mmCIF file of the C-alpha atoms, coordinates in Angstrom:
data_MODEL
# 
_entry.id   MODEL 
# 
loop_
_atom_site.group_PDB 
_atom_site.id 
_atom_site.type_symbol 
_atom_site.label_atom_id 
_atom_site.label_alt_id 
_atom_site.label_comp_id 
_atom_site.label_asym_id 
_atom_site.label_entity_id 
_atom_site.label_seq_id 
_atom_site.pdbx_PDB_ins_code 
_atom_site.Cartn_x 
_atom_site.Cartn_y 
_atom_site.Cartn_z 
_atom_site.occupancy 
_atom_site.B_iso_or_equiv 
_atom_site.pdbx_formal_charge 
_atom_site.auth_seq_id 
_atom_site.auth_comp_id 
_atom_site.auth_asym_id 
_atom_site.auth_atom_id 
_atom_site.pdbx_PDB_model_num 
ATOM 1   C CA . MET A 1 1   ? -26.795 38.554 43.848 1.00 0.00 ? 1   MET A CA 1 
ATOM 2   C CA . PHE A 1 2   ? -29.522 36.497 42.112 1.00 0.00 ? 2   PHE A CA 1 
ATOM 3   C CA . ASP A 1 3   ? -30.023 34.463 38.956 1.00 0.00 ? 3   ASP A CA 1 
ATOM 4   C CA . LEU A 1 4   ? -31.670 36.580 36.251 1.00 0.00 ? 4   LEU A CA 1 
ATOM 5   C CA . ASN A 1 5   ? -32.440 33.431 34.239 1.00 0.00 ? 5   ASN A CA 1 
ATOM 6   C CA . LYS A 1 6   ? -34.455 31.889 37.074 1.00 0.00 ? 6   LYS A CA 1 
ATOM 7   C CA . THR A 1 7   ? -38.251 31.788 36.742 1.00 0.00 ? 7   THR A CA 1 
ATOM 8   C CA . TRP A 1 8   ? -40.295 33.609 39.387 1.00 0.00 ? 8   TRP A CA 1 
ATOM 9   C CA . GLN A 1 9   ? -42.048 31.324 41.843 1.00 0.00 ? 9   GLN A CA 1 
ATOM 10  C CA . LEU A 1 10  ? -43.914 32.212 45.023 1.00 0.00 ? 10  LEU A CA 1 
ATOM 11  C CA . ASP A 1 11  ? -42.095 31.129 48.180 1.00 0.00 ? 11  ASP A CA 1 
ATOM 12  C CA . SER A 1 12  ? -43.776 28.024 49.622 1.00 0.00 ? 12  SER A CA 1 
ATOM 13  C CA . ARG A 1 13  ? -44.186 29.673 53.049 1.00 0.00 ? 13  ARG A CA 1 
ATOM 14  C CA . LEU A 1 14  ? -45.996 32.657 51.552 1.00 0.00 ? 14  LEU A CA 1 
ATOM 15  C CA . GLU A 1 15  ? -48.187 30.310 49.554 1.00 0.00 ? 15  GLU A CA 1 
ATOM 16  C CA . ALA A 1 16  ? -49.018 28.253 52.667 1.00 0.00 ? 16  ALA A CA 1 
ATOM 17  C CA . ASP A 1 17  ? -49.749 31.304 54.874 1.00 0.00 ? 17  ASP A CA 1 
ATOM 18  C CA . THR A 1 18  ? -51.883 33.322 52.435 1.00 0.00 ? 18  THR A CA 1 
ATOM 19  C CA . PHE A 1 19  ? -54.915 33.275 50.177 1.00 0.00 ? 19  PHE A CA 1 
ATOM 20  C CA . PRO A 1 20  ? -54.478 34.443 46.578 1.00 0.00 ? 20  PRO A CA 1 
ATOM 21  C CA . ILE A 1 21  ? -56.264 37.672 45.733 1.00 0.00 ? 21  ILE A CA 1 
ATOM 22  C CA . MET A 1 22  ? -55.004 38.476 42.236 1.00 0.00 ? 22  MET A CA 1 
ATOM 23  C CA . SER A 1 23  ? -51.985 39.281 40.107 1.00 0.00 ? 23  SER A CA 1 
ATOM 24  C CA . TYR A 1 24  ? -51.602 42.622 38.403 1.00 0.00 ? 24  TYR A CA 1 
ATOM 25  C CA . ALA A 1 25  ? -48.738 44.732 37.036 1.00 0.00 ? 25  ALA A CA 1 
ATOM 26  C CA . GLU A 1 26  ? -46.112 42.065 37.750 1.00 0.00 ? 26  GLU A CA 1 
ATOM 27  C CA . CYS A 1 27  ? -47.189 41.753 41.389 1.00 0.00 ? 27  CYS A CA 1 
ATOM 28  C CA . SER A 1 28  ? -49.014 38.994 43.229 1.00 0.00 ? 28  SER A CA 1 
ATOM 29  C CA . PHE A 1 29  ? -51.487 40.170 45.873 1.00 0.00 ? 29  PHE A CA 1 
ATOM 30  C CA . ARG A 1 30  ? -52.284 37.786 48.735 1.00 0.00 ? 30  ARG A CA 1 
ATOM 31  C CA . LEU A 1 31  ? -54.320 37.897 51.960 1.00 0.00 ? 31  LEU A CA 1 
ATOM 32  C CA . MET A 1 32  ? -52.419 36.803 55.063 1.00 0.00 ? 32  MET A CA 1 
ATOM 33  C CA . ASN A 1 33  ? -54.242 33.993 56.865 1.00 0.00 ? 33  ASN A CA 1 
ATOM 34  C CA . ASP A 1 34  ? -54.449 35.882 60.164 1.00 0.00 ? 34  ASP A CA 1 
ATOM 35  C CA . SER A 1 35  ? -57.851 37.283 61.044 1.00 0.00 ? 35  SER A CA 1 
ATOM 36  C CA . ARG A 1 36  ? -56.496 39.648 63.702 1.00 0.00 ? 36  ARG A CA 1 
ATOM 37  C CA . TRP A 1 37  ? -55.685 42.250 61.043 1.00 0.00 ? 37  TRP A CA 1 
ATOM 38  C CA . PRO A 1 38  ? -56.699 42.875 57.433 1.00 0.00 ? 38  PRO A CA 1 
ATOM 39  C CA . TRP A 1 39  ? -53.268 42.107 55.977 1.00 0.00 ? 39  TRP A CA 1 
ATOM 40  C CA . VAL A 1 40  ? -52.271 42.054 52.321 1.00 0.00 ? 40  VAL A CA 1 
ATOM 41  C CA . ILE A 1 41  ? -48.933 40.801 51.025 1.00 0.00 ? 41  ILE A CA 1 
ATOM 42  C CA . ILE A 1 42  ? -47.643 42.187 47.715 1.00 0.00 ? 42  ILE A CA 1 
ATOM 43  C CA . VAL A 1 43  ? -44.997 40.067 46.017 1.00 0.00 ? 43  VAL A CA 1 
ATOM 44  C CA . PRO A 1 44  ? -43.197 41.585 43.021 1.00 0.00 ? 44  PRO A CA 1 
ATOM 45  C CA . GLN A 1 45  ? -42.925 38.814 40.427 1.00 0.00 ? 45  GLN A CA 1 
ATOM 46  C CA . VAL A 1 46  ? -39.176 39.169 39.948 1.00 0.00 ? 46  VAL A CA 1 
ATOM 47  C CA . ALA A 1 47  ? -37.154 35.965 40.195 1.00 0.00 ? 47  ALA A CA 1 
ATOM 48  C CA . GLY A 1 48  ? -34.596 35.995 43.001 1.00 0.00 ? 48  GLY A CA 1 
ATOM 49  C CA . ALA A 1 49  ? -35.499 39.428 44.371 1.00 0.00 ? 49  ALA A CA 1 
ATOM 50  C CA . GLU A 1 50  ? -34.995 39.694 48.128 1.00 0.00 ? 50  GLU A CA 1 
ATOM 51  C CA . GLU A 1 51  ? -34.662 43.451 48.609 1.00 0.00 ? 51  GLU A CA 1 
ATOM 52  C CA . LEU A 1 52  ? -36.145 46.512 46.947 1.00 0.00 ? 52  LEU A CA 1 
ATOM 53  C CA . HIS A 1 53  ? -32.701 47.366 45.586 1.00 0.00 ? 53  HIS A CA 1 
ATOM 54  C CA . ASP A 1 54  ? -32.742 44.047 43.662 1.00 0.00 ? 54  ASP A CA 1 
ATOM 55  C CA . LEU A 1 55  ? -35.425 45.572 41.423 1.00 0.00 ? 55  LEU A CA 1 
ATOM 56  C CA . SER A 1 56  ? -34.931 47.946 38.529 1.00 0.00 ? 56  SER A CA 1 
ATOM 57  C CA . LYS A 1 57  ? -36.124 51.524 39.043 1.00 0.00 ? 57  LYS A CA 1 
ATOM 58  C CA . PRO A 1 58  ? -39.344 50.913 37.066 1.00 0.00 ? 58  PRO A CA 1 
ATOM 59  C CA . GLN A 1 59  ? -39.981 47.740 39.119 1.00 0.00 ? 59  GLN A CA 1 
ATOM 60  C CA . ILE A 1 60  ? -39.395 49.649 42.373 1.00 0.00 ? 60  ILE A CA 1 
ATOM 61  C CA . ASP A 1 61  ? -41.727 52.417 41.232 1.00 0.00 ? 61  ASP A CA 1 
ATOM 62  C CA . ASN A 1 62  ? -44.366 49.833 40.311 1.00 0.00 ? 62  ASN A CA 1 
ATOM 63  C CA . ALA A 1 63  ? -44.091 47.888 43.598 1.00 0.00 ? 63  ALA A CA 1 
ATOM 64  C CA . LEU A 1 64  ? -44.297 51.054 45.697 1.00 0.00 ? 64  LEU A CA 1 
ATOM 65  C CA . MET A 1 65  ? -47.196 52.402 43.628 1.00 0.00 ? 65  MET A CA 1 
ATOM 66  C CA . MET A 1 66  ? -49.047 49.108 44.109 1.00 0.00 ? 66  MET A CA 1 
ATOM 67  C CA . ALA A 1 67  ? -48.377 49.242 47.876 1.00 0.00 ? 67  ALA A CA 1 
ATOM 68  C CA . THR A 1 68  ? -49.658 52.820 47.977 1.00 0.00 ? 68  THR A CA 1 
ATOM 69  C CA . GLN A 1 69  ? -52.808 52.050 46.013 1.00 0.00 ? 69  GLN A CA 1 
ATOM 70  C CA . ILE A 1 70  ? -53.544 48.841 47.912 1.00 0.00 ? 70  ILE A CA 1 
ATOM 71  C CA . GLY A 1 71  ? -52.953 50.650 51.227 1.00 0.00 ? 71  GLY A CA 1 
ATOM 72  C CA . GLY A 1 72  ? -55.448 53.371 50.313 1.00 0.00 ? 72  GLY A CA 1 
ATOM 73  C CA . LYS A 1 73  ? -58.026 50.865 49.147 1.00 0.00 ? 73  LYS A CA 1 
ATOM 74  C CA . LEU A 1 74  ? -57.507 48.674 52.228 1.00 0.00 ? 74  LEU A CA 1 
ATOM 75  C CA . LYS A 1 75  ? -57.937 51.698 54.498 1.00 0.00 ? 75  LYS A CA 1 
ATOM 76  C CA . SER A 1 76  ? -61.192 52.766 52.855 1.00 0.00 ? 76  SER A CA 1 
ATOM 77  C CA . TYR A 1 77  ? -62.522 49.187 52.677 1.00 0.00 ? 77  TYR A CA 1 
ATOM 78  C CA . THR A 1 78  ? -61.734 48.312 56.314 1.00 0.00 ? 78  THR A CA 1 
ATOM 79  C CA . GLY A 1 79  ? -62.115 51.728 57.957 1.00 0.00 ? 79  GLY A CA 1 
ATOM 80  C CA . GLY A 1 80  ? -58.669 51.257 59.488 1.00 0.00 ? 80  GLY A CA 1 
ATOM 81  C CA . ASN A 1 81  ? -57.142 54.123 61.482 1.00 0.00 ? 81  ASN A CA 1 
ATOM 82  C CA . LYS A 1 82  ? -53.616 53.464 60.200 1.00 0.00 ? 82  LYS A CA 1 
ATOM 83  C CA . ILE A 1 83  ? -51.985 51.526 57.380 1.00 0.00 ? 83  ILE A CA 1 
ATOM 84  C CA . ASN A 1 84  ? -48.627 49.904 58.142 1.00 0.00 ? 84  ASN A CA 1 
ATOM 85  C CA . THR A 1 85  ? -46.460 49.173 55.102 1.00 0.00 ? 85  THR A CA 1 
ATOM 86  C CA . ALA A 1 86  ? -43.167 47.298 55.386 1.00 0.00 ? 86  ALA A CA 1 
ATOM 87  C CA . ALA A 1 87  ? -40.778 45.019 53.524 1.00 0.00 ? 87  ALA A CA 1 
ATOM 88  C CA . ILE A 1 88  ? -39.027 43.076 56.264 1.00 0.00 ? 88  ILE A CA 1 
ATOM 89  C CA . GLY A 1 89  ? -38.157 39.602 54.955 1.00 0.00 ? 89  GLY A CA 1 
ATOM 90  C CA . ASN A 1 90  ? -36.128 38.277 57.880 1.00 0.00 ? 90  ASN A CA 1 
ATOM 91  C CA . ILE A 1 91  ? -37.880 34.894 57.787 1.00 0.00 ? 91  ILE A CA 1 
ATOM 92  C CA . VAL A 1 92  ? -39.102 34.661 54.185 1.00 0.00 ? 92  VAL A CA 1 
ATOM 93  C CA . ARG A 1 93  ? -36.314 36.110 52.053 1.00 0.00 ? 93  ARG A CA 1 
ATOM 94  C CA . GLN A 1 94  ? -38.385 36.536 48.882 1.00 0.00 ? 94  GLN A CA 1 
ATOM 95  C CA . LEU A 1 95  ? -39.193 40.220 48.484 1.00 0.00 ? 95  LEU A CA 1 
ATOM 96  C CA . HIS A 1 96  ? -42.706 40.888 49.728 1.00 0.00 ? 96  HIS A CA 1 
ATOM 97  C CA . ILE A 1 97  ? -44.402 44.012 51.032 1.00 0.00 ? 97  ILE A CA 1 
ATOM 98  C CA . HIS A 1 98  ? -46.802 43.878 53.973 1.00 0.00 ? 98  HIS A CA 1 
ATOM 99  C CA . VAL A 1 99  ? -49.765 46.257 53.887 1.00 0.00 ? 99  VAL A CA 1 
ATOM 100 C CA . VAL A 1 100 ? -51.753 46.027 57.127 1.00 0.00 ? 100 VAL A CA 1 
ATOM 101 C CA . ALA A 1 101 ? -54.846 47.923 58.262 1.00 0.00 ? 101 ALA A CA 1 
ATOM 102 C CA . ARG A 1 102 ? -54.584 48.775 61.964 1.00 0.00 ? 102 ARG A CA 1 
ATOM 103 C CA . ASN A 1 103 ? -57.138 50.131 64.417 1.00 0.00 ? 103 ASN A CA 1 
ATOM 104 C CA . GLU A 1 104 ? -56.656 51.569 67.866 1.00 0.00 ? 104 GLU A CA 1 
ATOM 105 C CA . GLY A 1 105 ? -57.317 48.767 70.321 1.00 0.00 ? 105 GLY A CA 1 
ATOM 106 C CA . ASP A 1 106 ? -56.537 45.920 67.904 1.00 0.00 ? 106 ASP A CA 1 
ATOM 107 C CA . PRO A 1 107 ? -54.240 43.136 69.151 1.00 0.00 ? 107 PRO A CA 1 
ATOM 108 C CA . ASN A 1 108 ? -50.872 44.649 70.159 1.00 0.00 ? 108 ASN A CA 1 
ATOM 109 C CA . TRP A 1 109 ? -51.870 48.258 69.311 1.00 0.00 ? 109 TRP A CA 1 
ATOM 110 C CA . PRO A 1 110 ? -49.850 50.457 68.916 1.00 0.00 ? 110 PRO A CA 1 
ATOM 111 C CA . ALA A 1 111 ? -46.852 48.101 68.740 1.00 0.00 ? 111 ALA A CA 1 
ATOM 112 C CA . PRO A 1 112 ? -45.910 46.249 65.546 1.00 0.00 ? 112 PRO A CA 1 
ATOM 113 C CA . ILE A 1 113 ? -47.787 43.097 64.564 1.00 0.00 ? 113 ILE A CA 1 
ATOM 114 C CA . TRP A 1 114 ? -44.731 41.098 63.500 1.00 0.00 ? 114 TRP A CA 1 
ATOM 115 C CA . GLY A 1 115 ? -43.935 38.317 65.930 1.00 0.00 ? 115 GLY A CA 1 
ATOM 116 C CA . TYR A 1 116 ? -46.909 39.129 68.152 1.00 0.00 ? 116 TYR A CA 1 
ATOM 117 C CA . GLY A 1 117 ? -48.790 36.095 69.447 1.00 0.00 ? 117 GLY A CA 1 
ATOM 118 C CA . THR A 1 118 ? -50.030 33.289 67.252 1.00 0.00 ? 118 THR A CA 1 
ATOM 119 C CA . ALA A 1 119 ? -51.864 33.775 63.978 1.00 0.00 ? 119 ALA A CA 1 
ATOM 120 C CA . GLU A 1 120 ? -55.621 33.336 64.234 1.00 0.00 ? 120 GLU A CA 1 
ATOM 121 C CA . LYS A 1 121 ? -56.496 31.593 60.993 1.00 0.00 ? 121 LYS A CA 1 
ATOM 122 C CA . TYR A 1 122 ? -59.695 32.481 59.157 1.00 0.00 ? 122 TYR A CA 1 
ATOM 123 C CA . SER A 1 123 ? -62.396 29.877 59.789 1.00 0.00 ? 123 SER A CA 1 
ATOM 124 C CA . GLY A 1 124 ? -63.971 27.834 57.010 1.00 0.00 ? 124 GLY A CA 1 
ATOM 125 C CA . ALA A 1 125 ? -64.235 29.760 53.758 1.00 0.00 ? 125 ALA A CA 1 
ATOM 126 C CA . GLU A 1 126 ? -63.948 33.160 55.512 1.00 0.00 ? 126 GLU A CA 1 
ATOM 127 C CA . GLY A 1 127 ? -60.436 33.882 54.175 1.00 0.00 ? 127 GLY A CA 1 
ATOM 128 C CA . LYS A 1 128 ? -61.317 32.893 50.617 1.00 0.00 ? 128 LYS A CA 1 
ATOM 129 C CA . VAL A 1 129 ? -64.462 35.046 50.750 1.00 0.00 ? 129 VAL A CA 1 
ATOM 130 C CA . LEU A 1 130 ? -62.501 38.059 52.029 1.00 0.00 ? 130 LEU A CA 1 
ATOM 131 C CA . ALA A 1 131 ? -59.810 37.528 49.380 1.00 0.00 ? 131 ALA A CA 1 
ATOM 132 C CA . GLU A 1 132 ? -62.527 37.538 46.709 1.00 0.00 ? 132 GLU A CA 1 
ATOM 133 C CA . LYS A 1 133 ? -64.081 40.730 48.130 1.00 0.00 ? 133 LYS A CA 1 
ATOM 134 C CA . LEU A 1 134 ? -60.664 42.403 48.177 1.00 0.00 ? 134 LEU A CA 1 
ATOM 135 C CA . LYS A 1 135 ? -60.110 41.284 44.590 1.00 0.00 ? 135 LYS A CA 1 
ATOM 136 C CA . GLU A 1 136 ? -63.318 43.078 43.585 1.00 0.00 ? 136 GLU A CA 1 
ATOM 137 C CA . GLU A 1 137 ? -62.299 46.207 45.523 1.00 0.00 ? 137 GLU A CA 1 
ATOM 138 C CA . PHE A 1 138 ? -58.771 46.236 44.106 1.00 0.00 ? 138 PHE A CA 1 
ATOM 139 C CA . ARG A 1 139 ? -59.918 45.622 40.527 1.00 0.00 ? 139 ARG A CA 1 
ATOM 140 C CA . ALA A 1 140 ? -62.322 48.550 40.789 1.00 0.00 ? 140 ALA A CA 1 
ATOM 141 C CA . SER A 1 141 ? -59.509 50.917 41.801 1.00 0.00 ? 141 SER A CA 1 
ATOM 142 C CA . LEU A 1 142 ? -56.537 49.473 39.906 1.00 0.00 ? 142 LEU A CA 1 
ATOM 143 C CA . PHE A 1 143 ? -58.302 49.237 36.564 1.00 0.00 ? 143 PHE A CA 1 
ATOM 144 C CA . SER A 1 144 ? -60.158 52.563 36.699 1.00 0.00 ? 144 SER A CA 1 
# 
């Protein structure tokens, strides 16, 4: 399965493709560097975890609660019509949960976003600014 003595470390591909938002409740929250969709990645900070079933029940409950809360906050912040939540991991094996705000008429609507086209990176400091705004929004809801 996986090494319980191993220290948690963010996968280098996730680190390269995202902006840090914050860490809370043993999860790392990151903004995907793709401006086509408001897209948050939640990474449970559990060394070696690749699947939800690799987590303990309390860790699963926590990860799913975080995905639920972040999805609700992302929907209200962005005005999205639909929130897509998924843990796929076919390319990056480290367990991570995608939470994506979708709108009718966005690129590839209503089909899935995964594997569609080429990522449109945020320009300049735009991604860092959005990550900071999301941090403020998430802190307001997670800590209240």
